N, C-alpha and C positions, 0 to 999 in steps of 0.2 A: 504494500500500500504506500504510494508515494505520488507526489505532484510532478508534473512535467518540468524538467530542469530548466528549460528555456523560459518557461512562464514564471518559474520561481525567481530566476535572475531578473526578469523585468519587474517583478513585484518588489524585490529587494532594492532595486534602483528607485522605484517610486516612493518607498518609505525611507530612503536614505539610510538603510540599515539601522534604523531606530525602532525600538519596540512600539507597537501600536497601542499598548496599554500605558506604560510609564514614560514613554518617549525617550528613554535612555539610549545613547549611541552604543551599539553592541559590537560593531565590527564583525568578527567571525563568531562571536558568542551569542548566537541566536538560533531559534528554531522556527519552522513553519508549521504551525499547529492546525490540525483538522478541526474546524469548528463543529462540523457534523461528522460523526464517525463514518468511515468507509466511503467517503465522497472525495475523489481526487480531482474534482473540478477546481481550478485555481481560484474561483470565486469563494471557495470554501476554506481557503488558506489565510491565516493571519500571522504575520511575522512578529515574534515576541522574544524577549530576553529569556535567559534560563530561569530566572526567578518567577517571572509572570507565567511562563510555561508550566513551571512546577505547581504554582497555585491553581492553575486551571485543572490540574489533575489531583490536587490534594483533597478537595472536598467531595464527599458523597452526599446524597440527599438526606442521610440520617446523621451526618456529622453534627455534633453539638455546637461547633463554633463556626462563625462566618457564614457568608452567603455565596452559594455556588454560582460561578459564571454561567449564564444562559446563552445559547447560540445567538439569539437576536441581539443581546447586548454586545457580544463579540463582533458581530457584523457592523454594529453602529460605531464601536471603537475604531475598527479598521477603516470604515468609510470616512469617519471624522478626521483621522490622522492623515489619510491619503489626500483628503481635500485640503488640509492645511499645507501639506507638502507641495501640492500643485498650485494652489491659489496664493500662497504666501512664501515663495521660494527664498525671500530675503531672510526668513527665519533660519534657513539651512546654511546660508553663507556666513552667518555670524560665527566668531570663534567658539569652538566647543568648550564648555566648562568642563573642568576635570571632574570625572564621575567615577566613584569607586565601584568596583564590581560588586555584585550581590553576594550575600553570605554563602549560598550554596556553591556558586562558582569558586569563590575564594577558598571554600572548604576543600575542594578537590586539590588545589595547589598546596594547601596545608598538609593534607594527607600524603601527597607525594613527597613533600619535604620530610615528614615524619618517617616515611618508609626508608629514606636515605639515612636518617639518623640511626635507624635500627642496625645499620651496617657497621657502626663504630665498634671496634674491638677493644679499644683501651678506654674504658669508662672511668677508671680510677684517676683522680686528680686531673680534671680538665674535660670531663665528658660533656657532650652537648645535650642540653635539655630538649625535650619535645615541645613543639608549639601547640597551644590550646586556644589561641586567640579567636580563630574563626569558628571553632566549635562553640565557644562561649557566646559568640555573636549570633550563631544560629539559634541558641537558646534564648538570648535576650530579645531577639526580633520575632520570637514566637513561631519559628518554623519547625522545631523539633517535634512538638506534639502533633503536628499535622502530617508528618511523613508517614508512609506505609510502615506497618509494624515491623516487618523484617528489616527494613533499612534503619528505622529508628533504633531497634535493639542492637543492630550491628555497630552503629556509631557509638551508642552508649557503652557497650562492652569494650570497644576499642579504646575509647578515651578514658575509661576507668583504669585500664591497664597502663595507659600512658601516664596517668596521674600517679599511679603507684611507682612507675619507673622513674619519674621525675623526682619523687621523694627519695628514692634509693640513690639516684645520681647525686642529688644534693648532699646526701649523707656521706657518700664516698668521697666527695670533693672537700669535705670539711672534717676529716678525721686523719689521725696519724696512721702510717703504714703498719700492717701486721699480717700474719698468715690468715687470720680470720677475715680481714678486709679483702684480701685477694680472693678468698672463697666467695665472698659476696659479689665481687666484681664478675666472677665467672657465672654466678647465678643470674646476675643482671643481664649478661650477654645472652644467656639461654632464654630469659624472659623476653628479650628484644626480638628474638627469632619468632617466638609465639605471637608477639604483638604485630610483627610484620605480616603474618598470615591474616590476622584479624583486620588490619588496615587494608590489605589487598582486597579482601572480600567486601569491606565497607565501600571502597572506591568503586569496585565493580557494580555494586548495587546502586550507588549514587549516580554513576554515569548512565546506567540503564534507566533509572527513574527520570533523569533530566532529559534524555534523548527520546526514550520510548520508541514508538514506530512512526513518530511524526517528523519524518525527514523531508 
């Protein structure tokens, strides 16, 4: 299930690669979402950023929080933004304001960084801590509770382990050397390999959720 590539290219030009919902400039970080399922007519496509695309898939009719996007609303958002782009092109030629990427996109980068950190073999006296900033941002912006259960649980489990490892790294960086400390360093390295597997699974689930079949 996919849209015609040539028609998608034309649509991306018309919207100036900006999200039709939040109007953020996305560059390559955007999706063409099917407004109505299983309809590959380009009129059924709406270009959106990763975060807005995720929100379109987050809510189900029985979800206790938020209001689900409806197809007629999405069509109106799309028509409104394309109209602005066409009728007010001066808006597009203004210098782009610096815009931070959304929390879910940034979380992918943080997970990749943390996966590299798991490769460090010398944790004792100078080990690099894992980053938790974007995961905390996902929580603070209310995304975590809205994610699918398998993805939410995978992220929580991964970051609980990273939190434990950060505490262990801090401990190893602030004690004097002893045989016991070297044993703990070896234990920390083994735990990192386990954490790497958890992170890899979380990254796979997150990427699958963000992209889905709406290519």
